[in-house]
N, CA and C of each residue as an Amber inpcrd file, in Angstrom:
protein
   327
  91.5490000 203.0600000-147.4300000  91.9640000 202.8710000-148.8340000
  93.4000000 202.2390000-148.9260000  94.2010000 202.5400000-147.9070000
  95.4830000 202.0000000-147.9100000  95.4790000 200.4780000-147.8980000
  94.5770000 199.8910000-147.1120000  94.4060000 198.4630000-147.0360000
  94.1880000 197.8300000-148.4060000  93.2880000 198.4400000-149.1630000
  92.9440000 197.8880000-150.5430000  94.1630000 198.0370000-151.4620000
  94.8210000 199.2160000-151.4040000  95.9560000 199.4480000-152.2350000
  97.1480000 198.4160000-151.9450000  97.2990000 198.0990000-150.6960000
  98.3670000 197.1340000-150.2930000  97.9770000 195.7770000-150.9570000
  96.7800000 195.3960000-150.8990000  96.3760000 194.1370000-151.4780000
  96.6080000 194.0790000-153.0110000  96.3380000 195.1830000-153.6610000
  96.5050000 195.2520000-155.1200000  97.9940000 195.1770000-155.4310000
  98.7200000 196.0410000-154.7110000 100.2880000 196.0250000-154.9210000
 100.9380000 194.7430000-154.6820000 100.3990000 193.9670000-153.7310000
 100.9070000 192.6670000-153.3940000 100.3850000 191.5280000-154.3490000
  99.5950000 191.9990000-155.3860000  99.1250000 191.0090000-156.3370000
  97.8370000 190.2700000-155.8170000  97.2290000 190.7190000-154.7800000
  96.0920000 190.0430000-154.3040000  94.7370000 190.6950000-154.8130000
  94.6920000 190.8280000-156.1410000  93.5740000 191.5190000-156.7710000
  92.2360000 190.7120000-156.4520000  92.3710000 189.4310000-156.4520000
  91.1100000 188.5660000-156.2780000  90.4200000 188.9280000-154.9120000
  91.2950000 189.1620000-153.8770000  90.7510000 189.5180000-152.6240000
  89.9820000 190.8700000-152.6570000  90.5150000 191.7980000-153.4060000
  89.8490000 193.0820000-153.6210000  88.5480000 192.8710000-154.3930000
  88.6140000 192.0750000-155.4370000  87.4270000 191.8480000-156.2200000
  86.2880000 191.1530000-155.4400000  86.6270000 190.2100000-154.6190000
  85.7020000 189.4740000-153.8490000  84.9920000 190.4080000-152.7700000
  85.7950000 191.3530000-152.2860000  85.3160000 192.3130000-151.2510000
  84.8880000 193.6510000-151.8890000  84.6360000 193.6860000-153.1360000
  84.3320000 194.9600000-153.8260000  83.1970000 195.7210000-153.0950000
  82.1490000 194.9440000-152.6970000  80.9450000 195.5350000-152.1350000
  81.1520000 196.2980000-150.8640000  82.2440000 195.9880000-150.1080000
  82.4520000 196.7360000-148.9350000  83.5210000 197.7660000-149.0070000
  84.0680000 197.9870000-150.1800000  84.9810000 199.0520000-150.4690000
  84.3530000 200.3740000-150.3130000  85.0890000 201.3970000-149.8610000
  84.6280000 202.7970000-149.8460000  84.4770000 203.2920000-151.2160000
  83.5250000 204.2630000-151.4290000  83.3920000 204.9070000-152.7200000
  84.6780000 205.6730000-152.9750000  85.1280000 205.7780000-154.1890000
  86.2750000 206.5450000-154.4830000  86.9930000 206.1260000-155.7230000
  88.1720000 206.6220000-155.8890000  88.9710000 206.4510000-157.0980000
  89.3300000 204.9530000-157.2860000  89.7870000 204.3060000-156.2110000
  90.1770000 202.8880000-156.3110000  89.0040000 202.0040000-156.7220000
  87.8440000 202.2550000-156.1130000  86.6540000 201.4190000-156.4560000
  86.3160000 201.6640000-157.9720000  86.3860000 202.8780000-158.4000000
  86.1320000 203.1780000-159.8520000  87.1750000 202.5290000-160.7270000
  88.4120000 202.4740000-160.3030000  89.4770000 201.8100000-161.0370000
  89.1580000 200.3160000-161.1960000  88.7050000 199.6870000-160.1190000
  88.3680000 198.2950000-160.1630000  87.2230000 198.0370000-161.1900000
  86.2230000 198.9850000-161.1410000  85.0650000 198.7950000-162.0680000
  85.5730000 199.0280000-163.4770000  86.3940000 200.0250000-163.7390000
  86.9260000 200.2650000-165.0740000  87.6680000 199.1320000-165.6200000
  88.4420000 198.4130000-164.7070000  89.2520000 197.3400000-165.1980000
  88.3570000 196.1580000-165.6980000  87.2210000 195.9700000-164.9600000
  86.3070000 194.8810000-165.3290000  85.4880000 195.2660000-166.5650000
  85.2190000 196.5390000-166.7590000  84.5530000 196.9950000-167.9290000
  85.4630000 196.7420000-169.1750000  86.7210000 197.1620000-169.0110000
  87.7560000 196.9980000-170.0550000  87.8210000 195.5580000-170.4990000
  87.8500000 194.6500000-169.4570000  87.9840000 193.2140000-169.6860000
  86.6000000 192.5430000-170.0950000  85.6050000 193.3740000-170.1240000
  84.2370000 192.8700000-170.3920000  83.8710000 191.6930000-169.4890000
  84.2040000 191.8700000-168.2540000  83.9600000 190.7650000-167.2050000
  82.5410000 191.0060000-166.7030000  81.5520000 190.5720000-167.5070000
  80.1540000 190.7840000-167.1470000  79.7390000 190.0400000-165.8810000
  80.3490000 188.8850000-165.6010000  80.0460000 188.1490000-164.3520000
  80.2770000 189.0400000-163.2200000  81.4450000 189.7420000-163.0900000
  81.7550000 190.6690000-162.0330000  80.7980000 191.8260000-161.9800000
  80.4890000 192.3850000-163.1590000  79.5860000 193.5630000-163.1980000
  78.1800000 193.1560000-162.8010000  77.7100000 192.0350000-163.2610000
  76.4200000 191.5830000-162.8500000  76.3910000 191.3010000-161.2860000
  77.3760000 190.6560000-160.8010000  77.4040000 190.3320000-159.3680000
  77.4520000 191.5180000-158.4850000  78.1490000 192.6080000-158.9410000
  78.3680000 193.8050000-158.1480000  77.5610000 194.9840000-158.6890000
  76.5340000 194.7940000-159.4160000  75.7830000 195.7910000-160.0310000
  75.2890000 196.8010000-159.0190000  74.7030000 196.3490000-157.9460000
  74.1350000 197.2490000-156.9240000  75.1420000 198.0710000-156.1420000
  76.4160000 197.6930000-156.2890000  77.4760000 198.4470000-155.5990000
  78.2200000 199.3900000-156.5340000  77.7670000 199.4650000-157.7720000
  78.4190000 200.3830000-158.7400000  77.7030000 201.7100000-158.6120000
  78.4160000 202.7610000-158.6030000  77.8690000 204.1230000-158.3590000
  77.5350000 204.8500000-159.6560000  78.1380000 204.4630000-160.7500000
  77.9940000 205.1680000-162.0630000  76.6270000 204.7280000-162.7100000
  75.6950000 205.6540000-162.7640000  74.3140000 205.3080000-163.3200000
  74.4260000 205.0730000-164.8120000  75.3000000 205.7500000-165.4930000
  75.4090000 205.5260000-166.9700000  75.9660000 204.0410000-167.2030000
  76.9290000 203.6510000-166.4170000  77.4520000 202.2900000-166.5510000
  76.3440000 201.2510000-166.1930000  75.5800000 201.5390000-165.1610000
  74.5040000 200.6330000-164.7650000  73.5370000 200.4790000-165.9130000
  73.2290000 201.5900000-166.6010000  72.3290000 201.5040000-167.7700000
  72.9110000 200.6840000-168.8550000  74.2360000 200.8080000-169.0730000
  74.8970000 199.9700000-170.0760000  74.8500000 198.4880000-169.7510000
  74.9610000 198.1690000-168.4410000  74.9270000 196.8340000-168.0350000
  73.5220000 196.2230000-168.2290000  72.4720000 196.9720000-167.9650000
  71.1230000 196.5990000-168.1900000  70.8650000 196.3130000-169.6850000
  71.4090000 197.2250000-170.5180000  71.2380000 197.0880000-171.9850000
  71.9890000 195.7700000-172.4450000  73.1270000 195.5700000-171.8780000
  73.9110000 194.3930000-172.2150000  73.1190000 193.0930000-171.8910000
  72.6380000 193.1370000-170.6160000  71.8150000 192.0090000-170.1510000
  70.6210000 191.7310000-170.9900000  70.0120000 192.7910000-171.5510000
  68.8850000 192.6390000-172.4420000  69.3360000 191.9710000-173.8200000
  70.4020000 192.5180000-174.3390000  70.8970000 191.9990000-175.5790000
  71.2960000 190.4680000-175.4100000  71.8770000 190.1260000-174.2860000
  72.3240000 188.7460000-173.9860000  71.1340000 187.8940000-173.5300000
  69.9810000 188.4690000-173.3820000  68.7870000 187.7060000-172.9670000
  69.0160000 187.1220000-171.5490000  69.6380000 187.8790000-170.6730000
  69.9360000 187.4790000-169.2590000  68.6510000 187.8670000-168.4600000
  67.6150000 187.1210000-168.6070000  66.3070000 187.4270000-167.9790000
  66.4350000 187.3930000-166.4700000  67.2340000 186.5110000-165.9260000
  67.4370000 186.4010000-164.4880000  67.9270000 187.7370000-163.9430000
  68.9590000 188.2940000-164.5810000  69.4920000 189.6030000-164.1060000
  68.3920000 190.6880000-164.3400000  67.7710000 190.6500000-165.4540000
  66.6870000 191.6890000-165.6890000  65.5790000 191.6300000-164.6120000
  65.1620000 190.4270000-164.2900000  64.1720000 190.2920000-163.2250000
  64.6570000 190.8690000-161.9020000  65.9100000 190.6800000-161.5690000
  66.4530000 191.2090000-160.3240000  66.4910000 192.7400000-160.3220000
  66.5920000 193.3330000-161.5190000  66.7340000 194.8190000-161.5890000
  65.7080000 195.4040000-162.5110000  64.5510000 194.9000000-162.4170000
  63.4250000 195.3960000-163.2290000  63.1200000 196.8340000-163.0430000
  63.2850000 197.3310000-161.8150000  62.9590000 198.7310000-161.5780000
  63.9830000 199.6840000-162.2050000  65.1700000 199.2050000-162.5280000
  66.2080000 200.0050000-163.1830000  66.0600000 200.0820000-164.7010000
  65.2230000 199.2720000-165.2590000  65.1530000 199.2060000-166.6830000
  64.3530000 200.4210000-167.2100000  64.7660000 201.0430000-168.2990000
  63.9960000 202.1590000-168.9070000  62.6170000 201.5980000-169.3950000
  61.6280000 202.4570000-169.3510000  60.2250000 201.9910000-169.6720000
  60.0870000 201.3810000-171.0440000  60.7380000 201.9730000-172.0310000
  60.6190000 201.3540000-173.3690000  61.2420000 200.0330000-173.4370000
  62.4120000 199.8290000-172.8350000  63.1000000 198.5340000-172.7380000
  62.2390000 197.5510000-171.9590000  61.5740000 198.0280000-170.8910000
  60.8220000 197.1070000-170.0540000  59.6210000 196.5940000-170.8760000
  58.9610000 197.3570000-171.6740000  57.8490000 196.9140000-172.4750000
  58.3700000 195.9480000-173.5200000  59.4660000 196.2500000-174.1440000
  60.0210000 195.3530000-175.1730000  60.4220000 194.0120000-174.5150000
  60.9760000 194.0590000-173.3290000  61.4170000 192.8520000-172.6840000
  60.1670000 192.0400000-172.2280000  59.1620000 192.6840000-171.8350000
  57.9350000 191.9320000-171.4700000  57.3570000 191.1790000-172.6380000
  57.4890000 191.8010000-173.7910000  56.9820000 191.1710000-175.0450000
  57.9320000 190.0330000-175.4760000  59.2070000 190.3120000-175.4110000
  60.2190000 189.3450000-175.8830000  60.4550000 188.2040000-174.9250000
  60.4240000 188.4510000-173.6290000  60.7320000 187.4020000-172.6940000
  59.5290000 186.9830000-171.8440000  59.0350000 185.8840000-172.1380000
  57.7270000 185.4250000-171.4770000  57.9920000 185.2140000-169.9480000
  59.1810000 184.9800000-169.5150000  59.4700000 184.6990000-168.0900000
  59.9440000 185.9400000-167.3980000  59.7200000 187.1080000-167.9710000
  60.0050000 188.3460000-167.2360000  58.9290000 188.5120000-166.1210000
  59.3600000 188.8470000-164.9330000  58.4380000 188.9620000-163.8060000
  57.8720000 190.4200000-163.6620000  57.0310000 190.7310000-164.5920000
  56.4180000 192.0470000-164.5650000  54.9540000 191.8190000-164.2700000
  54.4180000 192.6670000-163.3760000  53.0110000 192.5480000-162.9610000
  52.1290000 192.9050000-164.1740000  50.9080000 192.2940000-164.2120000
  49.9520000 192.6680000-165.2210000  49.5930000 194.1300000-165.1900000
  49.4880000 194.6800000-163.9580000  49.1720000 196.0670000-163.8430000
  50.2340000 197.0080000-164.4390000  51.4860000 196.6330000-164.1560000
  52.5830000 197.4480000-164.7920000  52.6280000 197.3340000-166.2540000
  52.3850000 196.0840000-166.6610000  52.3800000 195.8390000-168.1070000
  51.2940000 196.6620000-168.8260000  50.1460000 196.6590000-168.2010000
  49.0130000 197.4460000-168.7290000  49.3230000 198.9300000-168.8080000
  50.0010000 199.4730000-167.7870000  50.4220000 200.8670000-167.7770000
  51.3990000 201.1630000-168.9070000  52.3780000 200.2420000-169.0400000
  53.3900000 200.4030000-170.1020000  52.7250000 200.3920000-171.4660000
  51.7580000 199.5470000-171.6830000  51.1170000 199.4430000-172.9900000
  50.2380000 200.6360000-173.2970000  49.7470000 201.3220000-172.3010000
  48.9050000 202.5460000-172.4940000  49.7210000 203.7060000-173.0940000
  50.9650000 203.7170000-172.7220000  51.8060000 204.8560000-173.2110000
  52.2800000 204.7490000-174.6190000
């Protein structure tokens, strides 16, 4: 953690952001995430989605991607979408990569 803190103190935040995925879990990593949430830097949050530990935040990112019609991101994280949102997305976005079998199961419920 000292290595990452030194880079932040020296003003080398970009280095820390680029290497976010290899940072250890902990307070500093959460601070970096919180900073990007505060700045609404969705590019960073989308790019590092799988390295974010906060499930509530990940759910918010999925919802934001849905509102912004970011189908590419939704396709990458289809398994993380809530079932009701997945059905709505399948209806709304014709290029959502959902299998016919899964769609049929969603429509039965």
